[in-house]
mmCIF file as gemmi writes it, N, C-alpha and C atoms, coordinates in Angstrom:
data_model
loop_
_atom_site.group_PDB
_atom_site.id
_atom_site.type_symbol
_atom_site.label_atom_id
_atom_site.label_alt_id
_atom_site.label_comp_id
_atom_site.label_asym_id
_atom_site.label_entity_id
_atom_site.label_seq_id
_atom_site.pdbx_PDB_ins_code
_atom_site.Cartn_x
_atom_site.Cartn_y
_atom_site.Cartn_z
_atom_site.occupancy
_atom_site.B_iso_or_equiv
_atom_site.pdbx_formal_charge
_atom_site.auth_seq_id
_atom_site.auth_asym_id
_atom_site.pdbx_PDB_model_num
ATOM 1 N N . UNK Axp A 1 ? 0.838 -1.172 0 1 0 ? 1 A 1
ATOM 2 C CA . UNK Axp A 1 ? 0 0 0 1 0 ? 1 A 1
ATOM 3 C C . UNK Axp A 1 ? 0.888 1.241 0 1 0 ? 1 A 1
ATOM 4 N N . UNK Axp A 2 ? 0.6 2.174 -0.872 1 0 ? 2 A 1
ATOM 5 C CA . UNK Axp A 2 ? 1.384 3.407 -0.922 1 0 ? 2 A 1
ATOM 6 C C . UNK Axp A 2 ? 0.563 4.545 -0.359 1 0 ? 2 A 1
ATOM 7 N N . UNK Axp A 3 ? 1.257 5.432 0.311 1 0 ? 3 A 1
ATOM 8 C CA . UNK Axp A 3 ? 0.593 6.623 0.847 1 0 ? 3 A 1
ATOM 9 C C . UNK Axp A 3 ? 1.155 7.844 0.155 1 0 ? 3 A 1
ATOM 10 N N . UNK Axp A 4 ? 0.32 8.809 -0.025 1 0 ? 4 A 1
ATOM 11 C CA . UNK Axp A 4 ? 0.718 10.057 -0.647 1 0 ? 4 A 1
ATOM 12 C C . UNK Axp A 4 ? 0.681 11.148 0.402 1 0 ? 4 A 1
ATOM 13 N N . UNK Axp A 5 ? 1.693 12.005 0.359 1 0 ? 5 A 1
ATOM 14 C CA . UNK Axp A 5 ? 1.735 13.111 1.31 1 0 ? 5 A 1
ATOM 15 C C . UNK Axp A 5 ? 2.621 12.775 2.48 1 0 ? 5 A 1
ATOM 16 N N . UNK Axp A 6 ? 2.699 13.68 3.451 1 0 ? 6 A 1
ATOM 17 C CA . UNK Axp A 6 ? 3.57 13.47 4.599 1 0 ? 6 A 1
ATOM 18 C C . UNK Axp A 6 ? 3.057 12.339 5.482 1 0 ? 6 A 1
ATOM 19 N N . UNK Axp A 7 ? 3.985 11.609 6.036 1 0 ? 7 A 1
ATOM 20 C CA . UNK Axp A 7 ? 3.655 10.501 6.919 1 0 ? 7 A 1
ATOM 21 C C . UNK Axp A 7 ? 3.726 11.007 8.349 1 0 ? 7 A 1
ATOM 22 N N . UNK Axp A 8 ? 2.741 10.628 9.171 1 0 ? 8 A 1
ATOM 23 C CA . UNK Axp A 8 ? 2.727 11.06 10.564 1 0 ? 8 A 1
ATOM 24 C C . UNK Axp A 8 ? 3.968 10.536 11.264 1 0 ? 8 A 1
ATOM 25 N N . UNK Axp A 9 ? 4.642 11.4 11.994 1 0 ? 9 A 1
ATOM 26 C CA . UNK Axp A 9 ? 5.834 11.002 12.726 1 0 ? 9 A 1
ATOM 27 C C . UNK Axp A 9 ? 7.095 11.053 11.872 1 0 ? 9 A 1
ATOM 28 N N . UNK Axp A 10 ? 6.971 11.347 10.587 1 0 ? 10 A 1
ATOM 29 C CA . UNK Axp A 10 ? 8.127 11.423 9.703 1 0 ? 10 A 1
ATOM 30 C C . UNK Axp A 10 ? 8.775 12.788 9.79 1 0 ? 10 A 1
ATOM 31 N N . UNK Axp A 11 ? 9.843 12.973 9.017 1 0 ? 11 A 1
ATOM 32 C CA . UNK Axp A 11 ? 10.508 14.279 9.043 1 0 ? 11 A 1
ATOM 33 C C . UNK Axp A 11 ? 9.615 15.356 8.443 1 0 ? 11 A 1
ATOM 34 N N . UNK Axp A 12 ? 9.752 16.581 8.906 1 0 ? 12 A 1
ATOM 35 C CA . UNK Axp A 12 ? 8.916 17.656 8.374 1 0 ? 12 A 1
ATOM 36 C C . UNK Axp A 12 ? 9.255 17.931 6.914 1 0 ? 12 A 1
ATOM 37 N N . UNK Axp A 13 ? 8.24 18.331 6.162 1 0 ? 13 A 1
ATOM 38 C CA . UNK Axp A 13 ? 8.441 18.655 4.755 1 0 ? 13 A 1
ATOM 39 C C . UNK Axp A 13 ? 9.217 19.966 4.651 1 0 ? 13 A 1
ATOM 40 N N . UNK Axp A 14 ? 10.27 19.96 3.822 1 0 ? 14 A 1
ATOM 41 C CA . UNK Axp A 14 ? 11.101 21.155 3.698 1 0 ? 14 A 1
ATOM 42 C C . UNK Axp A 14 ? 11.073 21.713 2.295 1 0 ? 14 A 1
ATOM 43 N N . UNK Axp A 15 ? 10.23 21.188 1.434 1 0 ? 15 A 1
ATOM 44 C CA . UNK Axp A 15 ? 10.161 21.711 0.08 1 0 ? 15 A 1
ATOM 45 C C . UNK Axp A 15 ? 11.311 21.252 -0.791 1 0 ? 15 A 1
ATOM 46 N N . UNK Axp A 16 ? 11.907 20.096 -0.47 1 0 ? 16 A 1
ATOM 47 C CA . UNK Axp A 16 ? 12.972 19.567 -1.297 1 0 ? 16 A 1
ATOM 48 C C . UNK Axp A 16 ? 14.363 20.011 -0.896 1 0 ? 16 A 1
ATOM 49 N N . UNK Axp A 17 ? 14.49 20.896 0.075 1 0 ? 17 A 1
ATOM 50 C CA . UNK Axp A 17 ? 15.79 21.343 0.542 1 0 ? 17 A 1
ATOM 51 C C . UNK Axp A 17 ? 15.995 20.88 1.964 1 0 ? 17 A 1
ATOM 52 N N . UNK Axp A 18 ? 17.176 20.438 2.243 1 0 ? 18 A 1
ATOM 53 C CA . UNK Axp A 18 ? 17.46 19.952 3.586 1 0 ? 18 A 1
ATOM 54 C C . UNK Axp A 18 ? 18.025 21.051 4.473 1 0 ? 18 A 1
ATOM 55 N N . UNK Axp A 19 ? 17.865 22.294 4.072 1 0 ? 19 A 1
ATOM 56 C CA . UNK Axp A 19 ? 18.382 23.415 4.846 1 0 ? 19 A 1
ATOM 57 C C . UNK Axp A 19 ? 19.549 24.044 4.111 1 0 ? 19 A 1
ATOM 58 N N . UNK Axp A 20 ? 19.863 25.255 4.452 1 0 ? 20 A 1
ATOM 59 C CA . UNK Axp A 20 ? 20.961 25.951 3.807 1 0 ? 20 A 1
ATOM 60 C C . UNK Axp A 20 ? 22.214 25.747 4.634 1 0 ? 20 A 1
ATOM 61 N N . UNK Axp A 21 ? 23.229 25.189 3.997 1 0 ? 21 A 1
ATOM 62 C CA . UNK Axp A 21 ? 24.477 24.99 4.712 1 0 ? 21 A 1
ATOM 63 C C . UNK Axp A 21 ? 25.299 26.261 4.675 1 0 ? 21 A 1
ATOM 64 N N . UNK Axp A 22 ? 26.216 26.366 5.616 1 0 ? 22 A 1
ATOM 65 C CA . UNK Axp A 22 ? 27.08 27.531 5.666 1 0 ? 22 A 1
ATOM 66 C C . UNK Axp A 22 ? 27.976 27.573 4.432 1 0 ? 22 A 1
ATOM 67 N N . UNK Axp A 23 ? 28.411 26.393 3.953 1 0 ? 23 A 1
ATOM 68 C CA . UNK Axp A 23 ? 29.263 26.314 2.769 1 0 ? 23 A 1
ATOM 69 C C . UNK Axp A 23 ? 28.517 26.804 1.533 1 0 ? 23 A 1
ATOM 70 N N . UNK Axp A 24 ? 27.229 26.441 1.388 1 0 ? 24 A 1
ATOM 71 C CA . UNK Axp A 24 ? 26.429 26.887 0.244 1 0 ? 24 A 1
ATOM 72 C C . UNK Axp A 24 ? 26.277 28.391 0.217 1 0 ? 24 A 1
ATOM 73 N N . UNK Axp A 25 ? 26.033 28.976 1.377 1 0 ? 25 A 1
ATOM 74 C CA . UNK Axp A 25 ? 25.871 30.424 1.464 1 0 ? 25 A 1
ATOM 75 C C . UNK Axp A 25 ? 27.19 31.123 1.14 1 0 ? 25 A 1
ATOM 76 N N . UNK Axp A 26 ? 28.297 30.559 1.601 1 0 ? 26 A 1
ATOM 77 C CA . UNK Axp A 26 ? 29.608 31.147 1.341 1 0 ? 26 A 1
ATOM 78 C C . UNK Axp A 26 ? 29.961 31.071 -0.132 1 0 ? 26 A 1
ATOM 79 N N . UNK Axp A 27 ? 29.697 29.934 -0.771 1 0 ? 27 A 1
ATOM 80 C CA . UNK Axp A 27 ? 30.026 29.799 -2.189 1 0 ? 27 A 1
ATOM 81 C C . UNK Axp A 27 ? 29.164 30.733 -3.041 1 0 ? 27 A 1
ATOM 82 N N . UNK Axp A 28 ? 27.934 30.952 -2.652 1 0 ? 28 A 1
ATOM 83 C CA . UNK Axp A 28 ? 27.081 31.898 -3.373 1 0 ? 28 A 1
ATOM 84 C C . UNK Axp A 28 ? 27.628 33.315 -3.26 1 0 ? 28 A 1
ATOM 85 N N . UNK Axp A 29 ? 28.113 33.663 -2.088 1 0 ? 29 A 1
ATOM 86 C CA . UNK Axp A 29 ? 28.689 34.997 -1.902 1 0 ? 29 A 1
ATOM 87 C C . UNK Axp A 29 ? 29.949 35.168 -2.741 1 0 ? 29 A 1
ATOM 88 N N . UNK Axp A 30 ? 30.775 34.127 -2.795 1 0 ? 30 A 1
ATOM 89 C CA . UNK Axp A 30 ? 31.999 34.2 -3.597 1 0 ? 30 A 1
ATOM 90 C C . UNK Axp A 30 ? 31.65 34.387 -5.065 1 0 ? 30 A 1
ATOM 91 N N . UNK Axp A 31 ? 30.693 33.613 -5.571 1 0 ? 31 A 1
ATOM 92 C CA . UNK Axp A 31 ? 30.272 33.741 -6.966 1 0 ? 31 A 1
ATOM 93 C C . UNK Axp A 31 ? 29.711 35.14 -7.214 1 0 ? 31 A 1
ATOM 94 N N . UNK Axp A 32 ? 28.901 35.65 -6.295 1 0 ? 32 A 1
ATOM 95 C CA . UNK Axp A 32 ? 28.329 36.99 -6.44 1 0 ? 32 A 1
ATOM 96 C C . UNK Axp A 32 ? 29.422 38.051 -6.461 1 0 ? 32 A 1
ATOM 97 N N . UNK Axp A 33 ? 30.418 37.929 -5.6 1 0 ? 33 A 1
ATOM 98 C CA . UNK Axp A 33 ? 31.511 38.897 -5.57 1 0 ? 33 A 1
ATOM 99 C C . UNK Axp A 33 ? 32.351 38.836 -6.843 1 0 ? 33 A 1
ATOM 100 N N . UNK Axp A 34 ? 32.586 37.639 -7.366 1 0 ? 34 A 1
ATOM 101 C CA . UNK Axp A 34 ? 33.336 37.499 -8.618 1 0 ? 34 A 1
ATOM 102 C C . UNK Axp A 34 ? 32.561 38.146 -9.763 1 0 ? 34 A 1
ATOM 103 N N . UNK Axp A 35 ? 31.252 37.88 -9.837 1 0 ? 35 A 1
ATOM 104 C CA . UNK Axp A 35 ? 30.434 38.491 -10.887 1 0 ? 35 A 1
ATOM 105 C C . UNK Axp A 35 ? 30.401 40.009 -10.761 1 0 ? 35 A 1
ATOM 106 N N . UNK Axp A 36 ? 30.33 40.502 -9.547 1 0 ? 36 A 1
ATOM 107 C CA . UNK Axp A 36 ? 30.35 41.949 -9.321 1 0 ? 36 A 1
ATOM 108 C C . UNK Axp A 36 ? 31.679 42.539 -9.776 1 0 ? 36 A 1
ATOM 109 N N . UNK Axp A 37 ? 32.772 41.875 -9.46 1 0 ? 37 A 1
ATOM 110 C CA . UNK Axp A 37 ? 34.097 42.354 -9.877 1 0 ? 37 A 1
ATOM 111 C C . UNK Axp A 37 ? 34.214 42.367 -11.403 1 0 ? 37 A 1
ATOM 112 N N . UNK Axp A 38 ? 33.715 41.334 -12.063 1 0 ? 38 A 1
ATOM 113 C CA . UNK Axp A 38 ? 33.748 41.285 -13.526 1 0 ? 38 A 1
ATOM 114 C C . UNK Axp A 38 ? 32.917 42.424 -14.104 1 0 ? 38 A 1
ATOM 115 N N . UNK Axp A 39 ? 31.751 42.698 -13.525 1 0 ? 39 A 1
ATOM 116 C CA . UNK Axp A 39 ? 30.896 43.781 -14.006 1 0 ? 39 A 1
ATOM 117 C C . UNK Axp A 39 ? 31.578 45.135 -13.847 1 0 ? 39 A 1
ATOM 118 N N . UNK Axp A 40 ? 32.249 45.355 -12.72 1 0 ? 40 A 1
ATOM 119 C CA . UNK Axp A 40 ? 32.945 46.625 -12.495 1 0 ? 40 A 1
ATOM 120 C C . UNK Axp A 40 ? 34.083 46.793 -13.498 1 0 ? 40 A 1
ATOM 121 N N . UNK Axp A 41 ? 34.86 45.736 -13.723 1 0 ? 41 A 1
ATOM 122 C CA . UNK Axp A 41 ? 35.948 45.804 -14.707 1 0 ? 41 A 1
ATOM 123 C C . UNK Axp A 41 ? 35.382 46.066 -16.095 1 0 ? 41 A 1
ATOM 124 N N . UNK Axp A 42 ? 34.272 45.405 -16.433 1 0 ? 42 A 1
ATOM 125 C CA . UNK Axp A 42 ? 33.625 45.6 -17.73 1 0 ? 42 A 1
ATOM 126 C C . UNK Axp A 42 ? 33.252 47.06 -17.938 1 0 ? 42 A 1
ATOM 127 N N . UNK Axp A 43 ? 32.636 47.666 -16.933 1 0 ? 43 A 1
ATOM 128 C CA . UNK Axp A 43 ? 32.215 49.068 -17.044 1 0 ? 43 A 1
ATOM 129 C C . UNK Axp A 43 ? 33.442 49.979 -17.166 1 0 ? 43 A 1
ATOM 130 N N . UNK Axp A 44 ? 34.455 49.74 -16.356 1 0 ? 44 A 1
ATOM 131 C CA . UNK Axp A 44 ? 35.639 50.599 -16.389 1 0 ? 44 A 1
ATOM 132 C C . UNK Axp A 44 ? 36.401 50.487 -17.705 1 0 ? 44 A 1
ATOM 133 N N . UNK Axp A 45 ? 36.395 49.328 -18.315 1 0 ? 45 A 1
ATOM 134 C CA . UNK Axp A 45 ? 37.119 49.119 -19.575 1 0 ? 45 A 1
ATOM 135 C C . UNK Axp A 45 ? 36.335 49.598 -20.796 1 0 ? 45 A 1
ATOM 136 N N . UNK Axp A 46 ? 35.041 49.817 -20.679 1 0 ? 46 A 1
ATOM 137 C CA . UNK Axp A 46 ? 34.2 50.166 -21.821 1 0 ? 46 A 1
ATOM 138 C C . UNK Axp A 46 ? 33.483 51.496 -21.616 1 0 ? 46 A 1
ATOM 139 N N . UNK Axp A 47 ? 34.23 52.517 -21.218 1 0 ? 47 A 1
ATOM 140 C CA . UNK Axp A 47 ? 33.64 53.825 -20.964 1 0 ? 47 A 1
ATOM 141 C C . UNK Axp A 47 ? 33.615 54.727 -22.18 1 0 ? 47 A 1
ATOM 142 N N . UNK Axp A 48 ? 34.249 54.342 -23.266 1 0 ? 48 A 1
ATOM 143 C CA . UNK Axp A 48 ? 34.286 55.18 -24.462 1 0 ? 48 A 1
ATOM 144 C C . UNK Axp A 48 ? 32.886 55.398 -25.017 1 0 ? 48 A 1
ATOM 145 N N . UNK Axp A 49 ? 32.659 56.602 -25.548 1 0 ? 49 A 1
ATOM 146 C CA . UNK Axp A 49 ? 31.371 56.898 -26.168 1 0 ? 49 A 1
ATOM 147 C C . UNK Axp A 49 ? 31.31 56.246 -27.544 1 0 ? 49 A 1
ATOM 148 N N . UNK Axp A 50 ? 30.141 55.776 -27.883 1 0 ? 50 A 1
ATOM 149 C CA . UNK Axp A 50 ? 29.935 55.164 -29.189 1 0 ? 50 A 1
ATOM 150 C C . UNK Axp A 50 ? 28.607 55.637 -29.757 1 0 ? 50 A 1
ATOM 151 N N . UNK Axp A 51 ? 28.522 55.667 -31.083 1 0 ? 51 A 1
ATOM 152 C CA . UNK Axp A 51 ? 27.271 56.058 -31.741 1 0 ? 51 A 1
ATOM 153 C C . UNK Axp A 51 ? 26.389 54.831 -31.896 1 0 ? 51 A 1
ATOM 154 N N . UNK Axp A 52 ? 25.16 54.964 -31.471 1 0 ? 52 A 1
ATOM 155 C CA . UNK Axp A 52 ? 24.165 53.907 -31.628 1 0 ? 52 A 1
ATOM 156 C C . UNK Axp A 52 ? 23.094 54.446 -32.554 1 0 ? 52 A 1
ATOM 157 N N . UNK Axp A 53 ? 22.812 53.719 -33.613 1 0 ? 53 A 1
ATOM 158 C CA . UNK Axp A 53 ? 21.805 54.153 -34.582 1 0 ? 53 A 1
ATOM 159 C C . UNK Axp A 53 ? 20.675 53.124 -34.594 1 0 ? 53 A 1
ATOM 160 N N . UNK Axp A 54 ? 19.481 53.596 -34.364 1 0 ? 54 A 1
ATOM 161 C CA . UNK Axp A 54 ? 18.287 52.757 -34.455 1 0 ? 54 A 1
ATOM 162 C C . UNK Axp A 54 ? 17.374 53.414 -35.484 1 0 ? 54 A 1
ATOM 163 N N . UNK Axp A 55 ? 17.455 52.926 -36.703 1 0 ? 55 A 1
ATOM 164 C CA . UNK Axp A 55 ? 16.772 53.478 -37.864 1 0 ? 55 A 1
ATOM 165 C C . UNK Axp A 55 ? 17.257 54.9 -38.132 1 0 ? 55 A 1
ATOM 166 N N . UNK Axp A 56 ? 16.603 55.915 -37.629 1 0 ? 56 A 1
ATOM 167 C CA . UNK Axp A 56 ? 16.969 57.295 -37.952 1 0 ? 56 A 1
ATOM 168 C C . UNK Axp A 56 ? 17.807 57.964 -36.86 1 0 ? 56 A 1
ATOM 169 N N . UNK Axp A 57 ? 17.379 57.961 -35.586 1 0 ? 57 A 1
ATOM 170 C CA . UNK Axp A 57 ? 18.126 58.748 -34.59 1 0 ? 57 A 1
ATOM 171 C C . UNK Axp A 57 ? 19.497 58.136 -34.288 1 0 ? 57 A 1
ATOM 172 N N . UNK Axp A 58 ? 20.457 59.014 -34.048 1 0 ? 58 A 1
ATOM 173 C CA . UNK Axp A 58 ? 21.798 58.603 -33.636 1 0 ? 58 A 1
ATOM 174 C C . UNK Axp A 58 ? 21.996 59.084 -32.206 1 0 ? 58 A 1
ATOM 175 N N . UNK Axp A 59 ? 22.393 58.176 -31.332 1 0 ? 59 A 1
ATOM 176 C CA . UNK Axp A 59 ? 22.556 58.487 -29.918 1 0 ? 59 A 1
ATOM 177 C C . UNK Axp A 59 ? 23.999 58.19 -29.528 1 0 ? 59 A 1
ATOM 178 N N . UNK Axp A 60 ? 24.6 59.079 -28.757 1 0 ? 60 A 1
ATOM 179 C CA . UNK Axp A 60 ? 25.924 58.836 -28.194 1 0 ? 60 A 1
ATOM 180 C C . UNK Axp A 60 ? 25.749 58.309 -26.778 1 0 ? 60 A 1
ATOM 181 N N . UNK Axp A 61 ? 26.368 57.184 -26.486 1 0 ? 61 A 1
ATOM 182 C CA . UNK Axp A 61 ? 26.3 56.621 -25.144 1 0 ? 61 A 1
ATOM 183 C C . UNK Axp A 61 ? 27.546 55.789 -24.892 1 0 ? 61 A 1
ATOM 184 N N . UNK Axp A 62 ? 27.862 55.54 -23.628 1 0 ? 62 A 1
ATOM 185 C CA . UNK Axp A 62 ? 29.012 54.685 -23.326 1 0 ? 62 A 1
ATOM 186 C C . UNK Axp A 62 ? 28.773 53.269 -23.878 1 0 ? 62 A 1
ATOM 187 N N . UNK Axp A 63 ? 29.856 52.646 -24.309 1 0 ? 63 A 1
ATOM 188 C CA . UNK Axp A 63 ? 29.748 51.314 -24.88 1 0 ? 63 A 1
ATOM 189 C C . UNK Axp A 63 ? 29.16 50.325 -23.888 1 0 ? 63 A 1
ATOM 190 N N . UNK Axp A 64 ? 29.541 50.427 -22.599 1 0 ? 64 A 1
ATOM 191 C CA . UNK Axp A 64 ? 29.028 49.484 -21.609 1 0 ? 64 A 1
ATOM 192 C C . UNK Axp A 64 ? 27.514 49.594 -21.485 1 0 ? 64 A 1
ATOM 193 N N . UNK Axp A 65 ? 26.978 50.799 -21.604 1 0 ? 65 A 1
ATOM 194 C CA . UNK Axp A 65 ? 25.531 50.98 -21.491 1 0 ? 65 A 1
ATOM 195 C C . UNK Axp A 65 ? 24.822 50.357 -22.689 1 0 ? 65 A 1
ATOM 196 N N . UNK Axp A 66 ? 25.393 50.552 -23.883 1 0 ? 66 A 1
ATOM 197 C CA . UNK Axp A 66 ? 24.79 49.969 -25.086 1 0 ? 66 A 1
ATOM 198 C C . UNK Axp A 66 ? 24.792 48.442 -25.001 1 0 ? 66 A 1
ATOM 199 N N . UNK Axp A 67 ? 25.894 47.87 -24.544 1 0 ? 67 A 1
ATOM 200 C CA . UNK Axp A 67 ? 25.977 46.411 -24.421 1 0 ? 67 A 1
ATOM 201 C C . UNK Axp A 67 ? 25.041 45.881 -23.336 1 0 ? 67 A 1
ATOM 202 N N . UNK Axp A 68 ? 24.922 46.623 -22.244 1 0 ? 68 A 1
ATOM 203 C CA . UNK Axp A 68 ? 24.016 46.208 -21.168 1 0 ? 68 A 1
ATOM 204 C C . UNK Axp A 68 ? 22.568 46.241 -21.625 1 0 ? 68 A 1
ATOM 205 N N . UNK Axp A 69 ? 22.193 47.279 -22.362 1 0 ? 69 A 1
ATOM 206 C CA . UNK Axp A 69 ? 20.826 47.369 -22.892 1 0 ? 69 A 1
ATOM 207 C C . UNK Axp A 69 ? 20.557 46.209 -23.841 1 0 ? 69 A 1
ATOM 208 N N . UNK Axp A 70 ? 21.541 45.887 -24.684 1 0 ? 70 A 1
ATOM 209 C CA . UNK Axp A 70 ? 21.384 44.767 -25.604 1 0 ? 70 A 1
ATOM 210 C C . UNK Axp A 70 ? 21.227 43.451 -24.844 1 0 ? 70 A 1
ATOM 211 N N . UNK Axp A 71 ? 22.01 43.268 -23.788 1 0 ? 71 A 1
ATOM 212 C CA . UNK Axp A 71 ? 21.901 42.064 -22.964 1 0 ? 71 A 1
ATOM 213 C C . UNK Axp A 71 ? 20.519 41.943 -22.34 1 0 ? 71 A 1
ATOM 214 N N . UNK Axp A 72 ? 20.023 43.034 -21.762 1 0 ? 72 A 1
ATOM 215 C CA . UNK Axp A 72 ? 18.705 43.015 -21.113 1 0 ? 72 A 1
ATOM 216 C C . UNK Axp A 72 ? 17.603 42.719 -22.133 1 0 ? 72 A 1
ATOM 217 N N . UNK Axp A 73 ? 17.683 43.352 -23.302 1 0 ? 73 A 1
ATOM 218 C CA . UNK Axp A 73 ? 16.686 43.081 -24.343 1 0 ? 73 A 1
ATOM 219 C C . UNK Axp A 73 ? 16.726 41.624 -24.785 1 0 ? 73 A 1
ATOM 220 N N . UNK Axp A 74 ? 17.913 41.061 -24.908 1 0 ? 74 A 1
ATOM 221 C CA . UNK Axp A 74 ? 18.043 39.649 -25.271 1 0 ? 74 A 1
ATOM 222 C C . UNK Axp A 74 ? 17.49 38.727 -24.206 1 0 ? 74 A 1
ATOM 223 N N . UNK Axp A 75 ? 17.751 39.039 -22.936 1 0 ? 75 A 1
ATOM 224 C CA . UNK Axp A 75 ? 17.209 38.23 -21.84 1 0 ? 75 A 1
ATOM 225 C C . UNK Axp A 75 ? 15.685 38.274 -21.815 1 0 ? 75 A 1
ATOM 226 N N . UNK Axp A 76 ? 15.119 39.466 -22.007 1 0 ? 76 A 1
ATOM 227 C CA . UNK Axp A 76 ? 13.659 39.601 -22.018 1 0 ? 76 A 1
ATOM 228 C C . UNK Axp A 76 ? 13.063 38.831 -23.193 1 0 ? 76 A 1
ATOM 229 N N . UNK Axp A 77 ? 13.68 38.943 -24.375 1 0 ? 77 A 1
ATOM 230 C CA . UNK Axp A 77 ? 13.184 38.222 -25.55 1 0 ? 77 A 1
ATOM 231 C C . UNK Axp A 77 ? 13.26 36.711 -25.325 1 0 ? 77 A 1
ATOM 232 N N . UNK Axp A 78 ? 14.361 36.235 -24.772 1 0 ? 78 A 1
ATOM 233 C CA . UNK Axp A 78 ? 14.5 34.804 -24.473 1 0 ? 78 A 1
ATOM 234 C C . UNK Axp A 78 ? 13.484 34.328 -23.45 1 0 ? 78 A 1
ATOM 235 N N . UNK Axp A 79 ? 13.24 35.152 -22.431 1 0 ? 79 A 1
ATOM 236 C CA . UNK Axp A 79 ? 12.265 34.795 -21.414 1 0 ? 79 A 1
ATOM 237 C C . UNK Axp A 79 ? 10.863 34.713 -22.028 1 0 ? 79 A 1
ATOM 238 N N . UNK Axp A 80 ? 10.527 35.676 -22.887 1 0 ? 80 A 1
ATOM 239 C CA . UNK Axp A 80 ? 9.204 35.666 -23.515 1 0 ? 80 A 1
ATOM 240 C C . UNK Axp A 80 ? 9.029 34.467 -24.437 1 0 ? 80 A 1
ATOM 241 N N . UNK Axp A 81 ? 10.039 34.118 -25.218 1 0 ? 81 A 1
ATOM 242 C CA . UNK Axp A 81 ? 9.953 32.965 -26.107 1 0 ? 81 A 1
ATOM 243 C C . UNK Axp A 81 ? 9.856 31.669 -25.286 1 0 ? 81 A 1
ATOM 244 N N . UNK Axp A 82 ? 10.656 31.557 -24.251 1 0 ? 82 A 1
ATOM 245 C CA . UNK Axp A 82 ? 10.607 30.374 -23.39 1 0 ? 82 A 1
ATOM 246 C C . UNK Axp A 82 ? 9.289 30.236 -22.662 1 0 ? 82 A 1
ATOM 247 N N . UNK Axp A 83 ? 8.699 31.353 -22.316 1 0 ? 83 A 1
ATOM 248 C CA . UNK Axp A 83 ? 7.425 31.34 -21.59 1 0 ? 83 A 1
ATOM 249 C C . UNK Axp A 83 ? 6.278 30.849 -22.492 1 0 ? 83 A 1
ATOM 250 N N . UNK Axp A 84 ? 6.346 31.159 -23.776 1 0 ? 84 A 1
ATOM 251 C CA . UNK Axp A 84 ? 5.278 30.724 -24.698 1 0 ? 84 A 1
ATOM 252 C C . UNK Axp A 84 ? 5.277 29.218 -24.898 1 0 ? 84 A 1
ATOM 253 N N . UNK Axp A 85 ? 6.427 28.567 -24.781 1 0 ? 85 A 1
ATOM 254 C CA . UNK Axp A 85 ? 6.531 27.134 -25.001 1 0 ? 85 A 1
ATOM 255 C C . UNK Axp A 85 ? 5.858 26.335 -23.894 1 0 ? 85 A 1
ATOM 256 N N . UNK Axp A 86 ? 5.815 26.9 -22.704 1 0 ? 86 A 1
ATOM 257 C CA . UNK Axp A 86 ? 5.26 26.122 -21.569 1 0 ? 86 A 1
ATOM 258 C C . UNK Axp A 86 ? 3.805 26.24 -21.574 1 0 ? 86 A 1
C-alpha cells in the first residue's frame, strides 16, 4: 500500500531542501563577488562613447551601457519565447 503526502511522525516537509548549509551560502557569496568584480571591470574598460543608430536617430552613449541594454533586451526576448513554449 502506498501513501501520498507526509507521513505522521516522519521528518517535516522542507520543500525539497534539507536546509541551507554555511558552505552553500559562502560559495554563493563568492560567486556573487566574482560576478560583481567582472561587471565593475567591464564598465571601467568600456567607458568610451559610441554612436548607436536605431533606424533614424543617432545616440551617443558609453559602450558598456549599449551592451548592457542589448543584454537586457536579449534576456527579455528569451524569457518571452521560453514562456510561450510552456
